[in-house]
N, C-alpha and C positions, 0 to 999 in steps of 0.2 A: 433512511432516505434511499430512493432508487439509485442503483449504481450508475445508470445512464444520466440521471438528473444531476447527480453530484459532479460528474465529469463535465457536463454542459455548463453548470454554474461556475466551475473552476475556470473553464475557458473564457467565459465572459468576464470574470473577475480579473483575469490576467490581461485581457484587452483594456481594462480600466486601470492597469498599473499595480494590481495587488498580486503578489507572488503566492501561488497555491501549490499544495501537494495533496493528492487524493490517495487514500488507502482503499484499494480496489479489491473486491472479492471475486470479480469475474474478469479474467484477462481478456476474453473475447469482446466484452463491452468496451474495455479500455482501448483495445486495438481498433474497434469500429468508430468510437467517438473521438478518441485522441485528446485526452486531457493534457494540459501542459506538462505535468509531472505526475506519475502514478507509480505507487508501489503495490504490486500484486501480491496478495497474501493467500496462503492455502487453507485458511480457517473456514469453519462453517458459518452460514448466514447468521447474522446477529452478533457475531464475535470477531469483528475486524482486527482487534488487537490480540486475539488469542483467548485462551481459557480464562474464566473469571478467577479472581483471587490469586493471580500470578503476576504481581507487579513487576518482577524482573523481566518476564517475557514481554509484557506490555510496554515497558520502557525501551526494550530492545527494538520492538516494532516501530515505536515513535522515533527513536534515534535513526533507524534505517530510513524512514520516510523523510525526516528533516534533512538527512544527509544529501538528498537529491537536490536541495536548494543550493548546497555548497559544492556540488560536484564540479571540479575544475573543467572548463572548456565545454561543458555540456549545454546544449541549446534545446529548448522545448520543440517538439514533444519528446518526453523521456518516459520510457516504460521499463521498469525494473521488477524483477522477482525477488521476494524476500529470500535471502540465503539462510535456509534452515540450519545448516551446519554452523554458521556464525552465531546464530541465536542460541543454539545448544551450548556452544562454547561460552557465550556470555552469561547464560543463566545457570549452566551446570545441570540442566534438566532436559529430558526428551520433549520434543514438540510434536503434538499430534495433529497432522494436517487432516482436512476433511477427506472422506472416502472418494476414490476416483468416480467420476460421473455424478457426484453430488452437487454439481453447480459449477 
């Protein structure tokens, strides 16, 4: 689904009382649209949770995203970047971000 559309849908769901977190591939879109909670990830399009067949990496991304809901004292809108160093430590593997300028 379109990065902008997901952010707009999340904002509407929040207005109706449903807590949301967006895993966002394009930080500029999140900055412009302002979803209530967004985790910006450095992965290529089509792979918001990282490389296929890497469940440890994917779990780390999901845990980072869901942690935004529990962040003490934080109020929407919240925009955070995935900490690749923490993901590397959790999975024990290198994480390959998308190439600069690739989106």
